[in-house]
N, C-alpha and C positions, 0 to 999 in steps of 0.2 A: 849502213844500219839502223837510222834513224828511221825511222816510221811518225810519220805525221798523225799525231794519236789528236783523229777531228773531234772528242770531246769538248773541244776548245771551242768551236762555232756554236755548242748548244744553245748558249745563248749572248751571240753578238749580234750584230747587224749585218749587212751584207757587206757592204764599204767593208769594216773590218775582217769579214772574211773574205775579203778579196783581194787585202793585201798580205793575209797572213797566207793565203793561199800559195798566191805570188811569190809573196820570202822561197816559201817553201820548195816550189819548182824551181826558184833561181838556184837555191841549195843542193840543187840535186836528188833530194826528195821525190821518188817515184812510187813510195807503199802509201796511202792512206787510206788508214783504220778509222770507221764509224758504227753509230749501231744504230736499230730503231731508236731505243730509247736516249736517245742523246738531246735531247731539247728538240730545236731548230736545222741541228746539224746534217741531216742529209740532205735539209731542202738549202741549204748554205753551200753543199755542196754543187747539187744538181746540176747550175745552170754553169758550169766549168765542162761537164762533163761532155760537152758536142765538140769543145775545144782538144782536152785532154783525154777521151777515155783510153786510145791507144796508144799514150805511151807511160800509161800509169798501170797499177795494180791497185785495184778496190776491193776492199772487205768490210763488209757488215754486220752485225749480226742481229740477233731473234733472242732475247729472252724469253719467248713464249714456253710454255709444259707442255701443250698438245701436239699432235702434226698437223691437224684442217688450221690452227691458229697460225702456228710456223709458219707453213705455209704461206697464209695470205699477208700475214710480213713479211715474207719476201718481197714477194709480189711488189705491196706497197710502198716496200724500199728501195725496189725495181720502179717506181713511178717519179718516187721521193727528187731519186738519183741520177732521174732523166737519160739511161741507160736501159737496154733489155737483155744485160749479163752482168753479173758479178763473179770475180775470182774468187773469191772466197767467201763464206757464209759460215758464222762461229756460230756457234751453242751457247749463251751467251750468262755469266755468271753463273756457274756452276760449280758450287761451292763445296758441298757435302754430299758423303753418298745416299741419302735419301733425294736428293734431288737428281744428282746422276741416274738412279736407279729408276727414278719415273720418264728423265727427257730419253734414255735410251730402253726404256718400255715398251713393248706394244703399247702403239697409239701415242707415243712421246714426242716430242720433237722432233728428232733424230728422223724420223721415219719421216714429218712433213721436208725438212732437207733432203731426207734422199732422193725425194719424188721432186723436188727442183732440179737436182744434182741430174737424172735422168731426162730430165725433159730441156737440158741445157739451157736453162735460169744462171746454173751458179756451175765454176770450175773446180770446185774442192771442198771438202766440208771439214772444221776445227773449233776447236772447245775454247772456253777463257774460265776463270772464276777466280774470287779475291779469299784470304781469309787464312790461317792459320793453314788449315783444312786443306788447302788450293793443291801442291803439287804429290799429292798423297791420292786426292780425287782424281787428278788428271792422269794420274801413270792407271789405275785401274780403267778408267774411259778408254788409253789407248788401248790396254786387253782387250775391252770388249768392242772396239771398234777402231776401223783404218782412219783414223782420224789423221788428217794432213796435217797440221796446224795442232799448235797449243800455244794459250797467255798463259803467263800464269807470278803469280807476284814471285820479284828477288833484290833485293838487297841488303846492305851489311849489318841494316841492324836486325834483321828477320833471322840473320845466322846466332843469332842467342835466344831466340824462341827452343824453347827444349825439343828437339827432333825435325824441326822446321829443314835445317842445313841437309840433313841427311836424307829426309824425302825430298829436296828439289834437287840432289844430287842420284837418287834413284832414278827420277824421270829424265833428269838429263843424259843419264847414260842411256835408260831404254829410248830415249828420242833418238837419239845420236844411230844406235844398235837399227833400230825400224825405218831410219831415214824422215822423220817428221819435223817441221817445221817450230822450233820452240823458241819462242816473245817472252820477254819478262818487261812486267808493269812494275810501277814504282820504284825504279829505281832513282828519283829523288824527294820521295818521301821523308821528310823529315820527322812526321810523329801527329798524333791525332791534334787536333783544335785544341791549342787549352780552355776555349770559352764551352768545348765539350759539343760543340756543335756544326754547321757548314758553311758558319757566315763569318769567317777571315776575309783579309781584304786580295786574295785570291780566287779563281773558280773551279780550285780544287777541293776536294771533299776530305781530303786531310791538308795539313802545313808544310810546305814545301819546302827543301832547297831553294835559296834561290842566290846565293851567290856563286858566281863563275866559279873558284876554285874547287865548291865544296859538290856542284853539278858537275866537272870533270873530275872529281875525285870518284863519284859515286855512279857513273857512266862509266867509267877507266874499269872499277873493281867488276861490277857487271860482266862488262866484253872481255876481263881477263879467263870468263871460261869460257872456254872455243866452240863448247856445244849450242851457244846462244844467235841466234842467228837475225836476227832485232827488236829495237828497244823503239815501242810506242815513245812520244814525247809528253809531258803535264800535260792537263788540261785546263788551263792557261793560255791566250797569245800573244803577253806577257813572254813567258821562261823558254817559247820556239828557239829565238835566237842562242839561249843560253847552250840550249841541248844540242844544235847542228856545231858549234865552236865547242861542246864538248867531248865532240865526235872525233874531231878534226886535229885534238888537241890533250892523246890520253895519256897520263900516267901509269908506269906501276902498279900492280898490285897492292906491294908493301908502302909504297908511297902514296899512298890513295888511303889504303886501312889506316895509315896513319893520319894524314888530312883529316879523315870523317873524325876521328878520336877525339879533332874538335870542337865537334860541331854537339852542344849542350843539348841536356837531354834527344838524343838523337834514339828513338826507341820506333817500333813496331807500328804502322798507321792503323794496324787492327785491332788492339786492344780496344778500343771501343768499335764497335763495325758502327759504321753511321751512312750504309750504302744502302 
């Protein structure tokens, strides 16, 4: 269930990346999720592809808005990743209905992704996004196009946002009905950095949970939703082992909620949108 969130490789050297990737493989992780916008992450994964491409599910993302730009970026990602095909390309950071309209409309990025699909460069098309509108936007997205996957945020703190959990449950029900893969980000987010920026001690743009019992509780609560098919890890290599252990040591949903209640200032990471 744990997906290697390769945003963690965006600012590390190759030796650090190699150690982290090897740890993930040794732990049984076989789904690697990256994006063109994650700094050097695609370049860090690329040298591994000649050895492991047939053993992993490889996904990347395009944040481009328009068809031609998206198609070019997909091809650039293939070059950076040293492979001739992706298992999944995702329209990245589609967070509101206006952006959804642009990317799924005539000449939008979706058309570029479909071109790559028709050319055999990608195996499927998905969509991702952040923010308090994301589940509602992604529900509308899968009504417009037969997306294979969705990545949307979920953690227990987000259930306190008015309407958020209802929107998520509606999305989860529809993805299950349609057979769409539903992955959830921000399971281990604690809050925005108190400084108001992104300059904390981790390479995550939000302040993450960083104690094993709290990450185990957060992952356990998310996995208590049977519709969910995967959880990308937080974007810091130091947190990866805690997610691997959390997936191995899940607790019941009620125990998870009780444990998370101990976390001070446990709030939505989207109260200040800093990404």
